[in-house]
N, C-alpha and C positions, 0 to 999 in steps of 0.2 A: 569476494572471490577467494576460493581456497588455493593454497599453494600446491602446485602439482610437482614441481621440480625444485630441489634445493641443492646447491653445491657449496660445500664448506671446505675452504683451504685445499682445493684440489691441485695437485702438482703432477707433472709427468716428466720424467727424466729418461733420456735416451743415452745409454753409455755413461761415461764419466763427465763429458763436457757439455752435453746439449740438454738444456732445461727448456722443454717445449711449452710447459705451463708452470706458472709459479703462483701458488697460493690463491687460486681463483675461487671467489665466492660470489654467488648471486642466486636469486630465486626467480621462478617463473610461475605465474598464476594460471589457473585453468582458463582456457579460451583466449589467452593473451597472444599477441603477434609480436615477437621479439626478434630484432635483427642483431646479428653479431658482425661488426665491421672491423676492418684493420688491413694493413698491407699484407702482401703475400709473405708467408713464413712467420706470421704473427702467432700462430697456434690455433687458428679458427677450426680447421678440420680435425686436429687432434682433440680439441675440446668436444666437438660433436661425437667423435668416436669413443671418447671416454664415457659419455653419458649412457650409451647402450652397450658399452664394454666390447665394442669391436677391437678396442685396445684397452688394456688395464692401466688406470692411473697408478702412479707410484705411491701417492699418499693423499690423505683427505677423505671426505665423505660425500657420496652422491645419494640423495634420497629422491626416489620417484614414486609418487602415489603412496607415500608413507612406507616404502620398502627400501632397505639399505641395499643398493645395487651391488656394491663391492662384496657383499657377503653371500651372494646367490651361488648355488651350485648350478651345474650345467643345465639340468632339466628346468630348474626354476628360472634361469636366465632366458631360456627359450620361450617360456611362458610370458615373461616380462616383455620380451621383444615383440610379441604380437601386439602390444599396446603402444609401441613406439615405431611408427613408420619412418623409413629412411629413403630420402630422395637424393640421388647422386648427380654430380656435375656431368658425368659421361653416361648417364642413363642406366648402365648395368642390365641391359635387356639381352635376351637370347635372340639374336637377329634372325635365325632360320625359323623361329616359331612365330605363330600369328599373334596379333595384338591381344586377343582374348586369352590365349594360352599364357602369355607373359603376365597378364593381370591376375589370372588364377594362381600363379606362383605365389602371390601374396598370402594365399591361404595355407601354404605348406607348414607354417608354424603351428597350425591347429591339427595337423594330421600325423598319423603313425608313419613310420619310415616306409612301410609297404604301400599304403594308399598314396602317399606322396610320390614314391618312385614310379608307381603305375599311372600317375596322373588322373586319379579317380576323384571327381568333384560332383557334388550334389546339384540337382536342378536349381535349388535355391541359390547356391553359390554362383552358378552360371547366370541366373537372373540378376543377381546383385552386380556381377561384373558388367553386364549389358547396361544396367541402369547407371552405374558410375561412368561408363564410357560415354553414354549419351549426355550426362551432365557436363562432361568435359569436351563436348562437341566432336566426339570421335565415332559416332554411330555408323558412319560410312566406311570406317577403316577396320571394323571388328575382325574380319578374317584375312586381312592383308598380313603378309610377312613384315616383321618390324624393320627389316633392312630396306623396305620400300618407302619408309616414312621420312619426313623432314625432321630436323633436330627438335623443333618445337613440338611436333606430334609425338616424337619419342619421349620427350620429357613429360607430356601429358599421360602417356602410357605408364611412365614411372610413378606419377602421382596416383593414377588409378590403382596400380599394384599396391601402393602403400595404403590407400583408403579401404581396400577390400579386407584389410586386416581388422577393421573397426578400431583404429588406434585412438588413444587419448591425446597423443602428441605426434607431430611430424618434425623430424630433423631433416633440414634441407641444406645440403652441402654445396654451396655455390651453384644453385640449379639453373641460373641464367648466364653463367660465365661463357658458355659456348654458343649462345644464341644471339641473333640480331635484335635490334631494339623492338621491332614489332612482335616477334615471338616472345621476347622477354616480358613485354607488357601483358600478353595473354597469360603467361605462366603466373606472373605476380597477381593479376586480377583473380585468377582461379584460386590461388593460395589464400588470398585475402578473403574471398567469398567462402571458402571452406572453413576458415577460422570463424568468420562472423555468423554464417548460417548454420554450421554443424557444431559450433562450440569446440572445435578441435584446436588445441594449442599448437602454435607454429614457432619453432626456433630455427632461424635461417641465417646461414653465412652469406654475406654479400660483400663484394668489393666496391660496389657502386653506392656512394654516399647519398646521391640524390634519390635513388630508389628506396633506400632505407628510410629517408626522411618522409617520403610520400606514403609508404605503406605501414610503417611500424607504430605500435602502441608505445614501444620502448626500444631504445638502442643501447647495446653494450659495445663499447670500443675496446679492442684488444691490441696491445703493442708489446712485442717481445715476450709473449706468454703471460702478460699481466693485464688485468682489467683496469683501464685508465679512465673510462667513462661509463656511467650507468644512469641513464635519464631519458626523459621524453624527447621527441624530435624538436620540440620548442626550445629545449635547453641546449641544443647543439649550436655552438658558435664556431667561427673560424679559428678561435683560440683552441677549442676542443679538437677540431680537425687537425690542427698542427700537433697537438699532443698525441694524437692517435697515429698519424701518418708520417710525421717528421718531414723529411726532405721531399716526399711525394705530395705533400699537402697542397702546394701552390696550384697544381692542376685542378684539384678538387674544390678549392675555395671559390673559383670562378663559378662553378656550377651552383654552389651554395648561394652565392650572391645573386645569380640569375633567378634561382628558385625563389629566394626571399622577395626579390623585386616583383616576380610574377605572382 
């Protein structure tokens, strides 16, 4: 498998005192499902937003698909972002618009300002939107307003909007943090299926260690802006959990024990 994403010594400094990321280096291969875990405030969201330059890292190098992300001008960055779908914790949907209208927004990166502003989409784009929505079990919700949907349904609309970009990678920022366990499982199953059946790389921030263990090819543990673990789920031990989560670790270790026992 070829390397799709490479981070070399990436740091992000806010003001004088806050170092959100410190010398982060890792790579992700095409088609890999990689979870980033760590306590709140560890730098997980900052990390994802640096990859597609929603925020600019302070130093280091980010390579995506053999392109130096930090060097891109605005128009080149827009083009690059069509290949990196983003899925948010709070969905980022336009509630007053229908499900299919929200999904078609994922095509805006391919359009001129005028066709985008007028909401002009091709028949092929509409067909693709309907196909993706049916894959995600939303064929009955296509013309509903998004504010009529449950949280789990909204998140599936968010996934559909990312998929219609035809991305090489999905960046998922705590996509199940606001969901109940049943809806969380549906979302994780869809993301895993997208990765395995479509070959799309998934880089996902998670707070739940047990979920990361179940779904990931590889887990990256982040603590205080630094990578402190990078390995397979099999290599994850209670000692590693302690290193990642510190004082929060005791609650999570029970889950690990139960998981390993089961």
